[in-house]
C-alpha positions in Angstrom: 3.7 -0.2 4.2 0.6 1.5 2.9 -1.3 4.2 4.7 -3.9 2.7 7.0 -5.8 6.0 7.2 -8.3 7.8 9.3 -10.8 4.9 9.4 -8.9 3.8 12.5 -10.3 6.7 14.5 -13.2 4.3 15.2 -10.7 2.4 17.4 -10.2 5.4 19.7 -13.8 4.8 20.9 -12.8 1.3 22.1 -10.0 2.3 24.4 -6.8 0.3 24.9 -8.1 -2.6 27.0 -8.9 -5.1 24.1 -6.7 -8.1 23.8 -5.2 -7.7 20.3 -2.5 -10.0 19.1 1.0 -8.4 18.8 3.4 -9.0 16.0 6.0 -11.6 16.9 9.5 -12.3 15.7 8.7 -16.1 15.9 5.4 -15.9 14.0 4.7 -19.3 12.3 4.0 -18.4 8.7 1.8 -20.7 6.5 1.3 -20.0 2.8 -1.0 -19.7 1.1 -3.2 -19.5 4.2 -1.6 -16.2 5.4 -2.8 -14.5 2.2 -6.2 -14.5 3.8 -7.4 -12.4 6.8 -5.5 -12.9 10.2 -8.3 -12.0 12.6 -7.3 -11.0 16.2 -4.7 -8.5 14.9 -5.9 -4.9 15.1 -5.0 -3.8 11.6 -4.3 -5.6 8.3 -3.9 -4.7 4.6 -3.4 -6.0 1.1 -1.7 -3.4 -1.0 -1.0 -3.3 -4.7 0.7 -0.8 -6.9 1.9 -1.2 -10.5 2.9 0.3 -13.8 0.7 -0.7 -16.8 0.7 0.0 -20.5 -1.2 -0.7 -23.7 0.5 -2.5 -26.6 1.8 -0.7 -29.7 4.4 1.8 -30.7 2.9 4.6 -28.6 1.6 2.9 -25.6 -0.8 4.5 -23.1 0.8 4.3 -19.7 -0.9 4.1 -16.3 0.0 3.7 -12.6 -2.5 2.1 -10.3 -3.0 1.6 -6.6 -5.4 -0.9 -4.9 -5.7 -1.5 -1.1 -8.1 -3.4 1.1 -7.8 -2.7 4.8 -9.2 -4.8 7.7 -9.7 -2.6 10.7 -10.5 -4.6 13.8 -13.4 -3.3 16.0 -12.9 -6.1 18.6 -10.7 -9.3 18.6 -13.7 -11.7 18.6 -17.1 -11.8 16.9 -19.8 -10.0 18.9 -22.2 -12.3 20.8 -25.2 -11.1 18.8 -27.8 -13.0 16.8 -27.9 -10.4 14.1 -26.9 -10.1 10.4 -25.6 -6.6 11.2 -23.0 -7.7 13.7 -19.4 -6.9 12.8 -16.0 -7.4 14.3 -14.2 -5.5 11.5 -14.4 -2.5 9.2 -13.5 -3.0 5.6 -11.9 0.0 3.9 -10.6 0.3 0.4 -8.5 2.8 -1.6 -8.1 2.7 -5.4 -6.4 5.1 -7.8 -5.4 5.3 -11.4 -2.7 7.7 -12.6 -2.9 8.4 -16.3 0.8 9.1 -17.2 -0.3 10.4 -20.7 -2.7 13.0 -19.5 -0.9 13.4 -16.1 -4.3 13.1 -14.3 -4.6 11.2 -11.0 -8.0 9.8 -10.0 -8.7 8.4 -6.5 -11.7 6.7 -4.8 -12.5 4.9 -1.5 -14.9 2.8 0.3 -15.6 2.2 4.0 -18.1 -0.3 5.3 -18.8 -2.6 8.2 -17.6 -6.1 7.3 -20.9 -8.0 7.1 -22.7 -10.0 4.4 -24.6 -7.1 2.9 -21.7 -4.7 2.6 -18.4 -6.5 2.4 -16.5 -9.5 3.8 -13.2 -11.2 4.3 -12.7 -14.8 3.1 -11.9 -17.5 5.5 -9.4 -19.4 3.3 -11.9 -22.1 2.2 -12.1 -20.6 -1.3 -10.3 -18.1 -3.5 -12.1 -15.0 -2.1 -9.8 -12.9 0.1 -12.1 -9.9 0.4 -15.0 -8.1 -1.3 -17.0 -4.9 -0.7 -19.7 -2.8 -2.3 -18.4 0.0 -4.5 -18.7 3.7 -3.7 -22.3 5.0 -3.7 -23.6 5.4 -7.2 -21.5 2.6 -8.7 -22.6 -1.0 -9.4 -19.6 -3.2 -9.8 -18.3 -4.5 -6.5 -14.6 -4.4 -5.4 -12.9 -7.8 -5.0 -9.7 -9.6 -4.2 -9.1 -13.3 -5.0 -6.1 -15.7 -4.7 -5.6 -17.4 -8.1 -3.0 -19.9 -7.0 0.0 -18.0 -8.4 -1.0 -14.4 -7.5 -4.1 -12.2 -7.0 -7.0 -11.1 -9.1 -8.3 -7.7 -8.1 -11.1 -5.3 -9.3 -12.2 -1.8 -8.3 -14.6 0.7 -9.9 -16.1 4.2 -9.3 -18.5 5.3 -12.0 -18.6 8.9 -10.5 -14.8 9.2 -10.9 -15.1 7.5 -14.3 -12.5 4.7 -13.8 -12.3 1.0 -13.1 -9.8 -1.8 -13.4 -9.8 -5.5 -13.4 -6.3 -7.1 -13.1 -4.8 -10.5 -12.7 -1.3 -10.8 -11.2 1.2 -13.7 -11.1 4.2 -13.7 -8.7 7.6 -14.0 -10.4 9.5 -13.4 -7.1 8.3 -14.0 -3.6 6.9 -14.0 -1.1 9.7 -12.0 0.4 9.9 -11.3 4.1 10.4 -7.7 5.0 12.6 -8.2 8.1 13.9 -11.5 9.4 11.0 -14.0 9.4 8.7 -11.2 8.3 9.0 -9.3 11.6 9.2 -5.6 10.5 10.3 -3.3 13.4 8.9 0.3 13.2 10.6 1.9 16.2 12.2 1.5 19.6 9.0 1.1 21.6 7.9 -2.4 22.7 5.7 -4.1 20.2 6.1 -1.4 17.5 6.2 -3.9 14.6 4.2 -5.7 12.0 4.2 -9.1 10.2 5.1 -8.1 6.7 5.8 -9.8 3.4 5.8 -8.8 -0.3 5.6 -10.0 -3.8 7.9 -7.4 -5.2 7.4 -8.4 -8.9 4.1 -9.7 -10.2 3.4 -10.0 -13.9 0.1 -8.2 -14.5 -2.5 -8.3 -17.2 -6.1 -6.9 -17.4 -8.2 -4.0 -18.4 -8.3 -0.3 -17.3 -11.3 1.9 -18.1 -10.8 5.6 -17.7 -12.6 8.6 -19.2 -15.0 6.4 -21.1 -12.3 4.3 -22.8 -11.3 0.8 -22.0 -7.7 -0.4 -22.5 -6.1 -3.8 -22.5 -2.9 -3.5 -20.4 0.1 -5.4 -19.2 2.8 -4.5 -16.7 4.4 -5.2 -13.4 2.9 -4.9 -9.9 4.2 -4.8 -6.3 2.1 -6.4 -3.5 2.5 -5.9 0.3 0.6 -7.7 3.1 1.0 -6.4 6.6 -0.8 -7.1 9.9 -0.2 -6.2 13.5 -1.7 -4.3 16.4 0.7 -1.5 17.4 3.0 0.1 14.8 3.5 3.8 15.1 4.9 5.2 18.3 3.4 8.2 20.1 6.0 10.6 18.7 5.8 9.4 15.1 3.5 11.3 12.7 4.0 9.5 9.4 6.4 7.9 6.9 8.1 8.1 3.5 8.0 4.7 1.8 9.6 3.6 -1.4 9.1 0.4 -3.5 11.5 0.5 -6.4 11.8 -2.2 -9.2 15.2 -1.9 -10.9 15.7 -2.9 -14.5 18.6 -5.2 -13.5 16.2 -7.4 -11.6 16.7 -6.1 -8.1 14.0 -4.6 -6.0 14.4 -2.1 -3.1 12.0 -1.3 -0.3 12.8 1.6 2.1 10.8 3.4 4.8 11.6 6.4 7.0 9.3 7.1 10.0 9.2 10.7 11.0 8.7 12.4 14.4 6.7 15.5 15.2 9.6 17.7 14.3 9.7 16.0 10.9 13.0 14.3 11.7 13.7 10.6 10.9 12.8 8.6 14.0 13.3 5.1 12.6 14.3 3.7 9.2 14.7 0.3 7.6 14.9 -1.4 4.2 15.3 -4.5 2.2 17.2 -5.1 -1.0 15.9 -8.1 -3.0 18.2 -9.8 -5.6 16.9 -10.9 -9.0 16.8 -14.5 -7.6 14.6 -13.4 -4.7 17.1 -13.3 -1.9 16.6 -10.6 0.7 19.3 -8.4 2.3 18.1 -6.4 5.3 19.3 -2.8 5.4 19.7 -0.8 8.6 19.5 3.0 8.5 23.2 3.4 8.2 23.3 1.3 5.1 21.4 3.8 2.9 20.3 7.3 2.6 17.4 9.3 1.0 17.6 13.0 0.4 14.7 15.0 -0.9 15.6 17.3 -3.8 12.4 19.3 -4.2 8.9 19.9 -2.8 5.3 20.0 -4.1 2.5 22.0 -2.4 -1.0 20.5 -2.6 -3.6 22.8 -4.2 -6.2 20.8 -2.3 -5.1 21.5 1.3 -1.8 23.3 1.3 0.2 20.3 2.5 3.9 20.5 1.5 5.4 17.1 0.3 8.9 16.2 -0.7 9.0 15.7 -4.5 12.1 14.0 -6.0 14.8 12.1 -4.1 18.4 10.9 -4.3 18.7 7.4 -3.0 22.1 5.8 -2.1 23.0 2.3 -1.1 26.8 2.5 -1.1 27.6 -1.2 -0.5 25.5 -2.1 -3.5 26.9 0.7 -5.7 23.4 2.2 -6.1 23.0 5.9 -6.8 19.4 6.5 -7.8 17.5 9.6 -8.8 13.8 9.0 -8.1 11.3 11.4 -9.7 7.5 11.5 -9.5 5.8 10.8 -12.9 2.9 13.1 -11.9 3.2 16.0 -9.4 -0.4 15.8 -8.1 -0.9 12.2 -7.0 -2.4 13.1 -3.7 -5.2 10.9 -2.4 -7.7 13.2 -0.6 -10.5 11.5 1.3 -14.1 12.5 0.7 -15.3 10.2 3.5 -12.9 11.4 6.3 -12.4 15.2 6.2 -8.7 16.2 6.6 -7.3 12.8 5.5 -4.8 13.1 2.7 -1.6 11.4 1.6 0.6 11.3 -1.5 0.8 8.0 -3.4 2.2 8.0 -6.9 4.3 6.3 -9.6 8.0 7.3 -9.9 10.7 6.7 -12.4 14.2 5.7 -11.4 17.2 7.1 -13.3 20.9 7.9 -13.1 22.1 11.4 -12.4 22.5 11.7 -16.2 18.9 10.8 -16.8 19.4 7.2 -18.0 16.6 4.8 -17.0 17.3 2.4 -14.1 13.8 1.3 -13.2 10.4 2.3 -11.8 8.4 2.3 -8.6 6.0 3.9 -6.2 6.4 6.3 -3.3 4.0 6.9 -0.4 4.1 10.0 1.8 1.9 10.2 4.9 1.5 12.6 7.8 2.2 15.8 5.8 -1.4 17.1 5.6 -2.9 18.6 8.7 -4.8 16.0 10.9 -3.6 13.2 8.6 -1.4 11.2 11.1 -2.0 7.5 10.5 -3.9 6.1 13.5 -1.8 3.0 13.9 
């Protein structure tokens, strides 16, 4: 459930009269076709996070994030005879967190989806999406379906990092909600179509600070699309993707209202065999154990959590690997959210797994425009 950020302010100019498709509980899924763009829905994203490391006795460890967003400008292609016409905006976010140096690097792109700047594939070939890189960089961003997973690449020469990774699904696709219908609140239509590959074997190369590293690890992939997700009273969410060493995976989200209280919550526990158990809010709990204040904008985020799923005998301590994993936009002033790798342990400090946490709506003016 990654953060579709302030690029959606462009939609406010269009009003609410456009005929966008709603998410439906009876959506007819078709794989692999649904890995490609689902035009007609207002918003869509392909989201990857993962833990990577180099080989050897003292491995260099990294966390990474890569997201392509499709932001619909109108449901159908404009009736214009022009190479500059666009029905969508393509937005991308990428980050690398160096767990050795404890430094987090973030970059972003935002273009009209058109042949000169970036495009979404139509399913006739492996290309899912591509875009030009940030200004001053030369290697374009890309996402391809490779038959068993996704190949992805991002770079920013100004931020001095890049990665090129290949993933292979070992579990999934997993529907997040019955038939992939993920409810986000009590309002009509507040939902998305949502599936995940919760474990993807990953190999590739990470370049950072002028050094290139061969890496291997495990990734998590989310695909969501819909047209109306956050309710008027909701300001953001806390989202957890946890990969446990016993083979189970756990996705949890808490949507918060304007008083910072939980407005809606849901989750999924996936067995090592890939079977999903859907969790209602009463089946689990998350309690923040600390806070972190951003030196960039003064936003105060939770930092550290106790996660409990009593029926599954899960008592988890979730701790950020790096305190400052905030993504602060340079394109859209005021937009910021926290997205970082976490470790999962027992109360005694024994390792239980790893994961990622995303925290949105804490910085001023950063409510996701969904």
